[in-house]
N, C-alpha and C positions, 0 to 999 in steps of 0.2 A: 715344874708344875705342868700338868697336862691340861689342854684346853678341852672343855666338855661341850658337846654339841647341845644346843638348845633345841627342844622339840617344838615349843610354842610359847607365845606370849598371849596373855589374856588380860583384858581390862573389865573388871566387874564394876557395874554402875548401879548405885542406889539413887533413884530419881524422885524428886518431889516437884511441886508446882513451880517454885521459883529458882531452885538450885538442884545440883546433884553432886554426889560424892563418888569419886572414881578411885579404884585400887588397881595398880598395875602389878602383874605377876608373871613369872616365867617357870617353865618346867624343863629340866634338862634330861639328858639320856640316862642319868643315874637316878631318875625319879625324884630329884630334889626340887622342892617348890620354894620359890622365893617371892616375896611380895613387898611392895613399897609402902611408905606411909601414905594413907589416902589423901587426896586433894579434892577441894570443893570448887565447883564451877557454876556460873549462872546458867539457868536453863533457857538459853537464847542463842542466837547465831554467833555472837562474839564468844560466848562460853563454849560452844561446840568447837569453834576454831582453836580456842585456847587448849581444849582437851587434846586435839590432834597434835598441837605443838608439844604439849607435855609428854604425850605418848611417844612421839617421834624421838624426843630427846633421850628417852629411856631405852629405846631399842638399840642395843649395842652390837647385835649380831643379826644375821639373816635367819628369820624363823617366821612361821605363820603367825599372824596377829588376829585375834578374835575378840570381839566386844560382847559382853553378856549383860543384859538388862532385864529386870522384872517388869511385866506388863502391869504397871500401876496406873489405873484409870486411863486417862489420855495423855498423861504427863510425859511418857516416854516417846510418843509418836514423832514429834518434830526432830528429836535427836536421832531416832531410828531412820527417818527419811534422809536426814543430813548424812549419816554414816553410809547409807546405801548409795546416795549420790556421789560420795567420795570413794566408791568401790571398796568399802570396808566390810569384812565378814562380821556378821552379827547374829546373835541368838536372842530372841525375845521369849522369856519363859513365863508360864502361868504361875501365879502366886502359890498354888498348891504344890507344884513341883519343887519350888524353892523351899517351901515349908518342910516338905518331906526330907529334902537333903539336909536342911538345918537340924532336923531331929536326929539325923544319923551322925551328927558331929557332937563335940563336947561343948559347943557354944550355947551358953544359957542366956547371956545378955543380948539386948537388941538396941543398937544405935545405928545411925546412918553409916558410920565408918565401919562398924562390924558387919553390917549387911553388905556393903560394897566388897569387903574382904571375903565374905562368904560366897558371893557371886563370882568373884575372881577364882576362888578355890574350886567351886563347882565347874567352872569352865576349864580349869587346868586338869581336873581329875576325870572329866567326862567328855565324850564326843557328843556335841549338842547339834540339834538340827539348825540349819541356816534359815534366817528369816528372809522372806522375799516381800518387798513392798507391794501393796495392792495397786492395781492399775489406777491411772488418774481418774477414770470414771467412777470406780468404786470409792476412791478417796473423797470425791465430790459428793457422792451419795451419803457417805458417813457424816460429812459436815452438814448436809441438809437435814439428815435425820436428827442430829444433835440439836440443831436450831429449832426443829419442829417440837422437840421434847422440852424446850425451855418454856416455863410458864410465862404467860404475858405479864408485864408489869402492871401494878395496881395504881397507876398514877390517877389522880383525881383532876379532871380537866375542867 
């Protein structure tokens, strides 16, 4: 049996407020796509660390590793910053780009697991732009702007 060269690994991530689902996949030189059973992690620092351990355990050969996440509200941001801090390659995609890709597939159902698998497939089939985190100053401005947009509480004193 001959050894096939792996071209890349991709982790597709469907993220929500409290958790996220990740699907690990690979593409080999024969254009074969393989993907794992999706796994669920907490959307917090321990969950991010668990994701990296899970991914590392599945990387059986040397190949580029890429993470793909949809820009869902602000829920993806802390994970994106974490991955960037860990020097991981990441693409953050606009929802309409993901929707158009989904329409080009046979996938009709929509679950977190299927969405993670779809993002994985998209990353395996396409060359995606790398995400670069905003500067610390811009990050702080975003936080301040969000705080400013929160309506004041209506406590009765």
